[in-house]
N, C-alpha and C positions, 0 to 999 in steps of 0.2 A: 402314423408316422411319429418317430421320436423327435421331440423338439430339440433344436440346438439351444445351447445355454450361453448367456453372457453373464459373467460375474464382474461387478464393478467394486473395486476396493476403495472405500472412502465414502462416508455419508455426509459430505459437505456439498457446497454449491456445484462444483464440477461433477462430482459423483452422481448426484441426483439428476442433474440436467442431462448427463449422458444416458442414465438409466431410463428416465421417463420418455425421452425422445426416441430411444431405440425401441422401447416397448410399444410406443404409439405407432411408429412408422412400420414396424415389422412384427405383426401379431403372432407370427410363427416362431418367435424367439422367446425363450424363457429368460427373464431378466431378474438378477439378484444383486442387491447392494449389501456389502459386508462392511460394518463399521467396528473399529476396535474398542471404542469407548461406549458409554451408555448415553451419549448425546448425539442427536442428529442436527445438522445445519447450524452448528454452534457459532461459527463466524458470521453467518447470515443474521443470526439473532442479535449479536452485539454490535454489528457494523453501524457506523453513522449514529452512535449514541442510542442504539436500539431501534433505529428507523430503517436501516438497510439501504446503503448507498449503492443502488442497483447497477448504475453505469454512469457515464458522463455525457453531457450534451455536446458531443463533438462528432460531426458527421463527415469529417474529412480524414481519410486513412493517413494521409501524409502528416496531418497535424496530430492525430491520435498517437501515432507511434513515437512521437517526441516525448511521451509521458512514461516510456518504459526504459529504465536504465539498462536492463538486460532483456533480450528477446525481441527487440524492435524489428529487425529485418525478417525474422520468422513470422511475426504477427502481421507484418505488412502484406505477406502473401495470404495468411490465414483469414484476415479480416475481409478479404474478397468473398469468402464463403458465408460468413455470418458476422454482421457488424452491429453497431449501436442501434440503428433503426430496426434491425431484426429482433434485437432483445426487447425493445419497447413494444413492437408489434406482437411478439410471442406472449408477453404477459397481458397485453391488452385483449388479445383473443380469448384469454381465460378470465376476463373480467377485472384485471388489475391495471388500473390507470397509473401511469408514472408521470410525475411533475418535475419541472426543472427549477432549481433555485438560482439565485443571482450569481453564484460562483461556478455554475455549470453542473454541480452535483445533481444527480437525479434520485428521487425517492418515490415510494408508493404514495399516492394521494392520501391514504389513510394515516401516514406518518408513523406506521409501526411495522417492524420487520415480520411480525406475526402474519401479515397479509401474504408476504412472499413465501414464508414457511408453509402456510395453509395451502397455497396454490400448488407448490411442489409436492406436498403430501397427498393432496387430492388427485394429482396426476398419477402418482405412484399407485394409489388405491384403484383408480379408474382402469389402469392398464395392467394391473395384476403384478406389480413389482414386489418381489419378496425382499424383506429387510431383516437381516440378522445382525444383532448388536453384541457387544462384548466379545468379539471374535478378532483376534490379532493374527494376521498372516505371518508365519514364521519362515515358510519356504515355498518357492514356486518350482515345480518340477515340470519341465516341458515333455509332453508326450507326442507321439506321431500325429494325433488328431486333436490336440488341445493341451490342457494343463491339469495338474493336480495341485491343489492348494492345501498345504499343511498348516494347522493352527496350533496355538499354544496349549489347547486342551487335547491335542493329539488326534483330533478329527481331521478328515480329509474331504474336500469337495472337488469334484471334477467339473471342468468347464471347457467349452469349445473356444470361446473368445474371452479375453481378459482385458479390462481397462483399469489402469492404475490411476486413481484420482485421490491419493492419500494425503495431499497437501505437502507443504514443506516440512523439513526436519531441521532442528538446530544443530545436529551433530552428524558428521559423515558416517559414523558407525551405524546410525539408524537407517541408512540406505543400503546396508549390506545385503538384505534379501533381494534387492534389485541389481546390485553389482554382480551377484552370484550367477545371474542369468545372462551376463555378458555386457551389461550397460555401464557406461562411464558416468560418473557423477561429478559435477562441478561442486567443490566443497562449499558447504553452506556458511554464510555469515549473516548476522542480523541486518535487516533493512527497516526503515520507518521506526526510528527510536528517537528519544529526546536526549538532550545534552545535560549531563550532571556538572554542577559547579559548586561543590561543597564548600561552605564557609564564605562564599562571595557575598559582599554586602547587598548586591542587587536582589538576592533571594528574599530580602525583607519586603520587596515590592510584589510578592506573589499575588497572582490574580489580575495583574495589569495586562491588558492586551493592547498592542500597538498595531494600527491598521496596515501599515506598510513599512518594513525595514529592509535593508540589504545586509546579508550575512556572507562573509568570506571566511574560508578556512586558510589560515596562514600557511605559506609555503606550498600552496597547491593552486590549481585553476578552479577549484570549487567555489561557486558563488550562486546565491539564490536570493530572490526578494519575495515578499509577501507578508501576510499577517504573522505576528509572533506573540506568544504568551509567556509571561514570566511566571515561574512556578516556585514552590518552596525548595525544589532541588536544583533548579537551573532554568533552562529554556525549552519551550515546546512551541506548538503551533505549526501551520503549514510551511512556513519558510524553513524551519528547522527539520521537519519531517522530509521535505523534498531534498534538502542537503544530505540527510542521512541515507536516503535511497541512492542518490547519484554517487555519494562517496562511500557506499557500504564497504567495498573491499579496501579502499585506501585508508579509511578510518579504522577498520579492523586491524590493518597492518601496523597502525600507530598505537594499537591497544587502547583506542578511544581516549588518547591523551594528546591534545593539540591546542594550538592557539586559534582564536576566533576574533574577527574584527566586525563590529556592527556599525552601520550607518543608520542612525535613528530617523534621519530625514533624507532619504535617497534622492529627493529632487535636487539636493544641493551637493556640490563638492566643497572641500574646505575653502577654495578660492571664492566660489560664488556665495557661500554662506558669510564669508568675511565682508563681502560687498553688501549683503542683506543686513548684516549687523550695523554697518554705518548708517543705513537708511533708518533702521529701527531706533538707533540712538538719537537720531535727529527727530523722528516722529513722536516718540514718547519719552523724551529726555528726562522729564521730571518724575516719571513713575518708578516705583520700586521694581527691581528686576524680578523678585519672587512673586509679586502680585500680578505682574503682567507677562504672561508667556505668549509671545506672538506667533508661535509655531504649531499651535493646536496639539501639542504633546500632552499626554495625561499629566495632571498637576503633580502627582507624587513622583513621576519620572523626571519632570523638570526640576523639582526640588533636589532629587538625587543627583542629577547632572551638575547642578550648581555646587552642591556639597563636594562632589568628586573633583570639581575644578577649582576648589578653594575660593569660591565667590561668596562674599558676604551677602546674605539674602536681603539685608536691609538697604543695600546700596542702590542708588538711582542708576538708570540706564546711562545717563550722561557721565556718571563718575566711574564707570567700569574700567579698571586699569587694563592696559594692553596685555600684560602677562596672563591675567586671569581670563581675559576675553579669548586669547589664543588657545588657552587650555580648554575652555568651554567649547569652542568651535571644533577642536580636535576630538573631544569626547562625544560631541554630537555626530560628527561625520566618520570617525574612525576609532571608536572605543574598543580597547583590547581586553579580551577575557581569556582565561585558561579553562579548558574543559578537561574534566578528569572522570571519565566513565560515561555510561549510558543507562537509560531506563527504557524498558520495552514499552512502546505505545500499544497497550493491550488490545484495544478495539481493532486496530488495523495491523496487528503484528504480521510481518511478512519476512520470509527468509530470501536472501539472494543466494542462488545456487540450485542444484537439482539435476535432473537427467539432461545430459548434453544434447543440444538441439540438432547437432550434426547427425545424430542417430535416430531421428524421428522425421517422418514424412509430413510436411506441413499441410498437404492436401487431404490426408486421411488420419493423421495422428498415430499411424501405425509405426511400430518399431521397424527400423531397417535391418535389425539384427535377428529378431525373433518374430516369425509370422504369427498373426492373430493376437499379438500383444499391442495394446494401445495405451496412450497416456493423455491425461487432461488436467488442466489447472496448474496449481502452484508446484506440483511435484516436478514439473519441467523447469529448466533454468530460465524462467521468465518472471520478472517482477516489475510492477508499476509504482508510481508515486501514489499518494493518497488522493482520493476523489472519485472512486468507482472504477478505476482502471484495472485493478486486480480481479474484480468480479467480471468485467468484460472479457478478460483473458479466460476466466473459468467458463463462461457461457459459450464463447467462440470455440475453444478447443474441445469442449464436451460435445457440442452440437456436431462438429466435424467428425469426431470419433463415432458418435451414434449413427450418423449417415453411412459412414464407411463400413462399420461392423455389419449393418443390415445388408449393405450392398454386396458383402462377401458371402451371403447365404446362398 
């Protein structure tokens, strides 16, 4: 009997997960991964600082979908087929224990992404998945009983089933080989990026991390809180990255030039901080304002805020003039910055955009337009905030595709 063939385009997390699950579940299927570069699982390798943020310790679908700026309602249905607990169990069955960190991110106990790579490669070897590298698909031609894939080296591969797990692309033109077969693409824009603030004096504080700030984008409803890192080019850290994801399209429309307001102490409003100041001035009246920072802000940041507010650092708390006090309170609770540009957050780089979800069946990941064509991972118009959510999308959609492809045999 001639074996049916599945070709998976893309050697990343979604591509491998689809391929190894299809090969394991359906031994009568010949499975092939085609990767255009000379690297496999490259995002898996660099994710989470080289530790691989496999998923997130969230076991409620209703809560989990709140972490996806695009694709939430699609995933709400898909997660019923394969969810966080299934991911953890899948790796555990193959000897990879996953641990949870205090912020909910989940990593292999080994603390190295190589463990995840080795696991997926071992599965591919065990179930006879063929891997072809340095092969870029140039055209997909639909045949009566499958597809012909044409490559840049003019070779052609025939397949019965095709799963596209090629990841996101930064430019619409790069999706052309998929739009040619009838699919619509939501134009890609960057997500998960840091904010550039060239020449702003705060960049002198590079390396300072603040545990919790609130960041608002001026003239919009975008607001996030969480940890923030000051860098030599501007602002980074989870609060900024989450904002960049939720505001991906809005900020792209502004050409990444916008105003930003930071509350360095989000437990206070300007009014409640004013009241706190009165108490502080009474409690430590004789102490120098620079020596005694009563708000547990990093000392260099406190000195910067005093300087920006025109406060004499040698003045005592009791002698702080009203004008400077009001400016300091304003700068703590609502300091304004201008953002001019973005920098890709390389480890977690994600694009917002991709194959329109209206054209894909959530229960099978099969195209509603082209039979036997499936999609998995970031090539779909799905993206999550940082913290393991994009990998969970990859595992879920790939697993559903693998199940459905074999079910069609």
